[in-house]
C-alpha positions as CSV (number, residue, x, y, z in Angstrom):
1,X,-42.4,-12.6,2.8
2,X,-42.0,-13.0,6.6
3,X,-44.3,-12.3,9.6
4,X,-43.5,-9.4,11.8
5,X,-43.1,-11.7,14.8
6,X,-40.6,-13.8,12.9
7,X,-38.4,-10.8,12.0
8,X,-38.7,-9.6,15.6
9,X,-37.6,-13.0,17.0
10,X,-34.6,-13.1,14.6
11,X,-33.6,-9.6,15.6
12,X,-33.7,-10.6,19.3
13,X,-31.7,-13.8,18.7
14,X,-29.1,-12.0,16.6
15,X,-28.7,-9.3,19.3
16,X,-28.1,-12.0,21.9
17,X,-25.6,-13.7,19.7
18,X,-23.8,-10.3,19.1
19,X,-23.6,-9.7,22.8
20,X,-22.3,-13.2,23.6
21,X,-19.8,-13.3,20.7
22,X,-17.4,-10.9,22.3
23,X,-15.6,-8.1,20.5
24,X,-12.3,-9.8,19.8
25,X,-9.3,-7.7,18.7
26,X,-10.3,-4.1,18.6
27,X,-9.8,-3.0,15.0
28,X,-7.7,0.1,14.2
29,X,-10.5,1.5,12.1
30,X,-12.7,1.9,15.2
31,X,-10.6,4.8,16.5
32,X,-11.6,7.2,13.7
33,X,-14.9,5.6,12.6
34,X,-17.5,8.3,12.6
35,X,-21.2,8.3,11.8
36,X,-22.4,11.5,10.2
37,X,-25.9,12.8,10.3
38,X,-27.7,12.5,6.9
39,X,-25.2,10.0,5.4
40,X,-25.2,6.3,5.2
41,X,-21.9,4.8,6.3
42,X,-20.9,2.0,4.0
43,X,-18.4,-0.5,5.2
44,X,-17.1,-2.9,2.6
45,X,-14.4,-5.6,2.6
46,X,-13.7,-9.1,1.6
47,X,-15.8,-11.9,3.0
48,X,-14.8,-13.1,6.5
49,X,-12.4,-10.2,7.2
50,X,-14.4,-9.2,10.4
51,X,-17.1,-6.8,9.2
52,X,-19.7,-8.4,11.4
53,X,-17.4,-8.4,14.4
54,X,-16.6,-4.8,13.7
55,X,-20.3,-4.0,14.0
56,X,-20.3,-5.9,17.3
57,X,-17.5,-3.6,18.5
58,X,-19.5,-0.6,17.5
59,X,-22.5,-2.0,19.4
60,X,-20.5,-2.8,22.5
61,X,-18.1,0.1,22.7
62,X,-19.8,3.1,21.0
63,X,-23.4,2.7,20.1
64,X,-25.2,0.4,22.5
65,X,-28.6,1.6,21.5
66,X,-28.4,0.9,17.8
67,X,-30.9,-1.4,16.0
68,X,-29.0,-4.4,14.5
69,X,-30.0,-6.9,11.8
70,X,-27.8,-9.2,9.8
71,X,-29.4,-10.2,6.5
72,X,-26.9,-12.9,5.8
73,X,-28.9,-15.3,7.9
74,X,-30.7,-18.4,6.7
75,X,-33.7,-17.6,8.9
76,X,-34.2,-14.5,6.8
77,X,-34.5,-16.4,3.6
78,X,-37.7,-15.1,2.0
79,X,-37.3,-11.6,3.3
80,X,-38.2,-9.3,0.3
81,X,-39.0,-5.6,-0.3
82,X,-42.5,-6.0,1.1
83,X,-41.1,-6.9,4.5
84,X,-39.4,-3.5,4.9
85,X,-42.7,-2.1,6.1
86,X,-42.8,-4.7,8.9
87,X,-39.1,-3.9,9.7
88,X,-40.1,-0.3,9.9
89,X,-42.6,-1.1,12.6
90,X,-40.0,-2.9,14.7
91,X,-37.6,0.0,14.3
92,X,-40.2,2.5,15.4
93,X,-41.1,0.3,18.4
94,X,-37.4,0.0,19.4
95,X,-37.0,3.8,19.6
96,X,-33.6,3.5,18.0
97,X,-32.3,6.3,15.7
98,X,-29.2,4.4,14.5
99,X,-29.5,1.3,12.3
100,X,-26.9,-1.3,11.7
101,X,-27.6,-3.5,8.7
102,X,-25.1,-6.4,7.9
103,X,-25.0,-7.6,4.3
104,X,-28.1,-5.6,3.4
105,X,-27.3,-5.7,-0.3
106,X,-28.7,-9.3,-0.4
107,X,-32.2,-7.8,-0.4
108,X,-33.6,-6.3,-3.6
109,X,-34.6,-2.6,-3.2
110,X,-32.3,-2.1,-0.2
111,X,-30.9,1.2,-1.6
112,X,-34.4,2.8,-1.8
113,X,-35.1,1.7,1.8
114,X,-31.9,3.2,3.1
115,X,-32.7,6.5,1.3
116,X,-36.1,6.4,2.9
117,X,-34.5,6.0,6.4
118,X,-32.1,8.8,5.8
119,X,-35.0,11.1,4.8
120,X,-36.6,10.1,8.0
121,X,-33.5,11.3,9.9
122,X,-32.2,7.9,10.8
123,X,-28.4,7.2,10.7
124,X,-27.5,4.0,8.9
125,X,-24.4,1.8,8.9
126,X,-24.3,-0.9,6.2
127,X,-21.8,-3.7,5.5
128,X,-21.2,-5.5,2.2
129,X,-18.7,-7.8,0.6
130,X,-18.8,-6.5,-3.0
131,X,-17.4,-3.1,-3.8
132,X,-18.8,-2.8,-7.3
133,X,-22.3,-3.9,-6.4
134,X,-22.5,-1.5,-3.6
135,X,-21.1,1.4,-5.5
136,X,-23.4,0.9,-8.5
137,X,-26.5,0.8,-6.4
138,X,-25.4,3.6,-4.1
139,X,-24.6,5.8,-7.2
140,X,-28.1,5.5,-8.5
141,X,-30.2,5.9,-5.3
142,X,-27.8,7.5,-2.7
143,X,-25.8,10.0,-4.7
144,X,-24.2,12.3,-2.3
145,X,-25.7,10.6,0.7
146,X,-23.1,7.9,1.6
147,X,-19.6,7.8,3.0
148,X,-17.5,4.7,2.3
149,X,-14.9,2.9,4.5
150,X,-13.1,-0.3,3.9
151,X,-12.1,-3.1,6.3
152,X,-9.2,-5.5,5.6
153,X,-8.0,-8.7,7.2
154,X,-5.9,-8.1,10.3
155,X,-2.9,-5.7,9.9
156,X,0.4,-6.7,11.4
157,X,-0.3,-4.7,14.5
158,X,-3.7,-6.3,14.9
159,X,-2.1,-9.7,14.3
160,X,0.2,-9.1,17.2
161,X,-2.9,-8.3,19.4
162,X,-4.6,-11.5,18.2
163,X,-1.7,-13.8,18.9
164,X,-0.1,-12.0,21.9
165,X,3.2,-12.1,20.0
166,X,5.9,-9.4,20.4
167,X,6.8,-7.0,17.6
168,X,9.9,-8.1,15.7
169,X,11.3,-10.2,12.9
170,X,10.0,-13.6,14.1
171,X,6.4,-12.5,14.6
172,X,6.5,-10.7,11.2
173,X,7.7,-13.9,9.5
174,X,4.8,-15.7,11.0
175,X,2.4,-13.0,9.8
176,X,4.0,-13.1,6.4
177,X,3.0,-16.7,6.1
178,X,-0.3,-16.8,7.9
179,X,-1.9,-13.5,6.9
180,X,-4.7,-11.8,8.8
181,X,-8.0,-13.6,8.5
182,X,-9.3,-13.8,12.0
183,X,-10.8,-17.4,11.8
184,X,-7.6,-18.8,10.4
185,X,-5.5,-17.2,13.1
186,X,-7.8,-18.5,15.7
187,X,-8.0,-22.1,14.5
188,X,-4.9,-22.7,12.4
189,X,-7.0,-24.9,10.2
190,X,-6.1,-24.4,6.5
191,X,-9.5,-25.5,5.4
192,X,-10.8,-22.1,6.6
193,X,-8.8,-20.4,3.8
194,X,-9.3,-23.1,1.1
195,X,-13.0,-23.0,1.7
196,X,-13.0,-19.2,1.8
197,X,-11.3,-19.0,-1.5
198,X,-13.9,-21.3,-3.1
199,X,-16.7,-19.5,-1.3
200,X,-15.7,-16.1,-2.7
201,X,-15.5,-17.4,-6.2
202,X,-18.9,-19.2,-5.9
203,X,-21.0,-16.7,-3.9
204,X,-19.5,-13.4,-4.7
205,X,-18.8,-14.0,-8.4
206,X,-20.2,-17.1,-10.0
207,X,-23.7,-17.0,-8.5
208,X,-23.9,-13.2,-8.3
209,X,-23.0,-12.6,-12.0
210,X,-24.3,-15.8,-13.5
211,X,-20.8,-17.0,-14.7
212,X,-21.2,-20.0,-16.9
213,X,-17.6,-20.9,-17.4
214,X,-16.9,-21.9,-13.8
215,X,-13.8,-23.8,-14.6
216,X,-12.3,-20.9,-16.6
217,X,-12.8,-18.5,-13.7
218,X,-11.3,-21.0,-11.2
219,X,-8.3,-21.6,-13.4
220,X,-7.8,-17.9,-13.7
221,X,-8.1,-17.3,-10.0
222,X,-5.7,-20.1,-9.3
223,X,-3.1,-18.7,-11.7
224,X,-3.4,-15.3,-10.2
225,X,-2.9,-16.4,-6.6
226,X,0.1,-18.5,-7.7
227,X,1.7,-15.5,-9.4
228,X,1.2,-12.7,-6.9
229,X,3.4,-9.7,-7.7
230,X,3.7,-10.5,-11.4
231,X,2.6,-8.4,-14.3
232,X,-0.5,-9.7,-16.0
233,X,-2.5,-8.9,-19.1
234,X,-5.8,-10.3,-20.2
235,X,-4.4,-11.3,-23.5
236,X,-1.6,-13.4,-22.0
237,X,-3.9,-15.1,-19.5
238,X,-6.6,-16.0,-21.9
239,X,-4.8,-19.2,-22.9
240,X,-3.7,-20.1,-19.3
241,X,-7.3,-19.8,-18.1
242,X,-8.7,-21.6,-21.2
243,X,-11.0,-18.6,-21.9
244,X,-11.8,-17.8,-25.5
245,X,-12.2,-14.0,-25.3
246,X,-9.9,-11.3,-23.9
247,X,-13.0,-9.3,-22.9
248,X,-14.2,-12.2,-20.7
249,X,-10.9,-12.3,-18.9
250,X,-11.2,-8.5,-18.3
251,X,-14.7,-9.1,-17.0
252,X,-13.3,-11.7,-14.6
253,X,-10.6,-9.3,-13.4
254,X,-13.3,-6.8,-12.6
255,X,-15.3,-9.3,-10.6
256,X,-12.3,-10.6,-8.7
257,X,-11.3,-7.1,-7.7
258,X,-14.8,-6.1,-6.7
259,X,-14.8,-9.1,-4.3
260,X,-11.6,-7.7,-2.8
261,X,-9.8,-11.0,-3.6
262,X,-7.3,-9.5,-5.9
263,X,-6.1,-6.0,-6.7
264,X,-4.6,-4.9,-10.0
265,X,-2.0,-2.2,-9.8
266,X,-1.4,-0.1,-13.0
267,X,1.9,1.2,-14.3
268,X,2.2,4.9,-13.6
269,X,1.5,7.2,-16.5
270,X,-0.1,10.6,-16.9
271,X,-2.1,9.1,-19.7
272,X,-5.1,7.1,-18.5
273,X,-5.1,5.2,-21.8
274,X,-1.5,4.1,-21.2
275,X,-2.5,2.9,-17.7
276,X,-5.2,0.8,-19.2
277,X,-3.2,-0.9,-22.0
278,X,0.0,-1.6,-20.1
279,X,0.4,-4.7,-17.9
280,X,-0.8,-4.5,-14.3
281,X,0.7,-6.2,-11.3
282,X,-1.6,-8.5,-9.4
283,X,-1.7,-8.7,-5.6
284,X,-3.9,-10.9,-3.3
285,X,-5.8,-9.5,-0.3
286,X,-4.0,-11.8,2.2
287,X,-0.8,-13.9,2.4
288,X,-2.6,-16.7,4.2
289,X,-4.8,-17.3,1.1
290,X,-1.6,-17.4,-1.0
291,X,0.1,-19.9,1.3
292,X,-2.9,-22.3,1.4
293,X,-4.2,-22.0,-2.2
294,X,-1.2,-21.3,-4.4
295,X,-0.1,-24.2,-6.6
296,X,3.5,-22.7,-6.7
297,X,5.8,-25.2,-5.0
298,X,8.5,-22.6,-4.1
299,X,8.0,-20.6,-0.9
300,X,8.7,-17.2,-2.4
301,X,9.3,-15.0,0.6
302,X,10.1,-12.0,-1.6
303,X,6.8,-12.0,-3.3
304,X,5.0,-12.5,0.0
305,X,6.8,-9.5,1.5
306,X,5.9,-7.4,-1.5
307,X,2.3,-8.5,-1.3
308,X,2.1,-7.7,2.5
309,X,3.5,-4.2,1.8
310,X,0.9,-3.6,-0.9
311,X,-2.0,-4.7,1.3
312,X,-0.7,-2.4,4.1
313,X,-0.5,0.5,1.6
314,X,-3.8,-0.3,0.0
315,X,-5.5,-0.2,3.4
316,X,-4.5,3.5,3.7
317,X,-4.4,4.7,0.1
318,X,-6.3,4.0,-3.1
319,X,-4.1,5.5,-5.8
320,X,-1.1,3.1,-6.0
321,X,1.0,2.5,-9.1
322,X,4.2,0.7,-10.1
323,X,6.9,2.7,-12.0
324,X,8.9,1.5,-15.0
325,X,11.6,3.6,-16.8
326,X,15.0,2.1,-17.4
327,X,14.4,0.3,-14.1
328,X,11.4,-0.6,-12.0
329,X,10.1,0.7,-8.7
330,X,7.5,-1.3,-6.8
331,X,5.1,1.3,-5.4
332,X,4.2,4.9,-6.1
333,X,1.5,6.3,-3.8
334,X,-0.3,9.3,-5.1
335,X,-2.1,11.6,-2.7
336,X,-3.9,14.8,-3.8
337,X,-1.8,17.9,-3.0
338,X,1.1,15.9,-1.6
339,X,4.5,14.6,-2.9
340,X,4.3,11.0,-4.1
341,X,5.4,8.3,-1.6
342,X,7.9,5.9,-3.2
343,X,8.7,2.4,-2.0
344,X,10.9,-0.4,-3.1
345,X,10.5,-3.9,-1.6
346,X,13.4,-6.4,-1.4
347,X,13.5,-9.4,1.0
348,X,17.2,-9.1,1.4
349,X,19.6,-6.5,-0.1
350,X,22.9,-8.1,-1.2
351,X,25.7,-7.4,-3.6
352,X,23.8,-9.1,-6.5
353,X,20.7,-7.0,-6.2
354,X,21.7,-3.8,-4.5
355,X,22.4,-1.7,-7.6
356,X,19.2,-2.9,-9.3
357,X,17.0,-2.1,-6.3
358,X,18.5,1.3,-5.7
359,X,18.5,2.2,-9.4
360,X,14.8,1.6,-9.6
361,X,14.1,3.7,-6.4
362,X,16.4,6.6,-7.4
363,X,15.1,6.7,-10.9
364,X,11.5,7.1,-9.5
365,X,12.7,9.7,-7.0
366,X,14.2,11.7,-9.9
367,X,11.1,11.3,-12.1
368,X,8.7,12.5,-9.3
369,X,11.1,15.1,-8.0
370,X,10.9,13.6,-4.5
371,X,13.8,13.7,-2.1
372,X,13.4,10.5,-0.1
373,X,12.2,7.0,-0.6
374,X,12.1,3.8,1.4
375,X,13.5,0.3,0.7
376,X,11.5,-2.2,2.7
377,X,13.4,-5.4,3.6
378,X,12.9,-8.3,6.1
379,X,15.3,-7.1,8.7
380,X,17.9,-4.6,7.3
381,X,18.5,-1.0,8.3
382,X,20.7,1.3,6.2
383,X,20.8,4.5,4.2
384,X,22.1,5.4,0.8
385,X,22.4,8.8,-0.9
386,X,22.7,9.7,-4.6
387,X,22.6,13.2,-6.1
388,X,21.0,14.7,-3.0
389,X,18.3,11.9,-2.9
390,X,18.0,9.5,0.1
391,X,17.1,5.9,0.2
392,X,16.2,4.7,3.7
393,X,16.3,1.0,4.3
394,X,14.1,-0.3,7.0
395,X,12.7,-3.7,8.3
396,X,9.2,-4.5,7.2
397,X,8.0,-5.1,10.7
398,X,8.9,-1.6,11.6
399,X,7.3,-0.2,8.5
400,X,4.1,-2.1,9.0
401,X,3.9,-1.0,12.6
């Protein structure tokens, strides 16, 4: 429990800090970010991807009169549900009708409070670092009253703005290695990403879910980040992680995905059961995390390129699959009411891999009855046709732009 004057002082200090922090690189999400009356806007994303800075941008560029409070603040330790009444008084005194709450999910009973503010005709924007926690609580208390958006680490276009580099192969190779976490781009200190990796495991998973086998989770996460782009199953990884039960590995998969650290892409099938039992391909949220934390001693540019393309696609679409028939195609993007988008990723097309890469793409095009697909490479441009189908080859830096 906190005193009203304590909460007020913290609000004032946080607002000063927000105003002095600067807005940094203007995020692409800002252009179409809308606040709708009667709905809570929920912004989720991995820890340290820039959610707080995004709120600063909203405050500075769009909504200067919003009430702002970041609950991930040591000075708010002890804030509990009884303090919401004191917070209410401060909000009323401020005269603000728009509320920005950063990391509000740390407070028990937050979902009831947000529902109350919506019923009182306030507009509310909330950030959080855990997709599953947010969705579970929103589903019980805010059904039909929330609209969700996701924020990712810097895209390639945002990376160019942050570094003042020019669009092209050299800047893309730099992005391919460094990734898009703002603090790492600013400092270049690898400890930022090694500490972040451990912090996500500890704060977003181990402490939040009461994980007892800490070493098992750490071994699993280390294996996954060292094998990005590979197919994985819980049964096969049980031994590698030193975990006794397949169900425990599946539980860890769920927590790792909810924290946005990893994404698990299913094999395409019209059968949901088939999607569940077939191996999934694992991708990491950021190439910089891979570069710093992977125990793989080979610098696999091909897998980093595939990972970067996945993150780019995932920032725009949620239904992404890989395809396997006689051959394999990397990404199938399914959008309701539209033809599937089909992508193959290859760092460099050459005589040894050309047939394999094109066979996978054209087989997917035939299966989905789609006319054109894209082969994404580091720097090549070309076009191939087969039975009326077209494979357009383009450099990754153009595709991600």
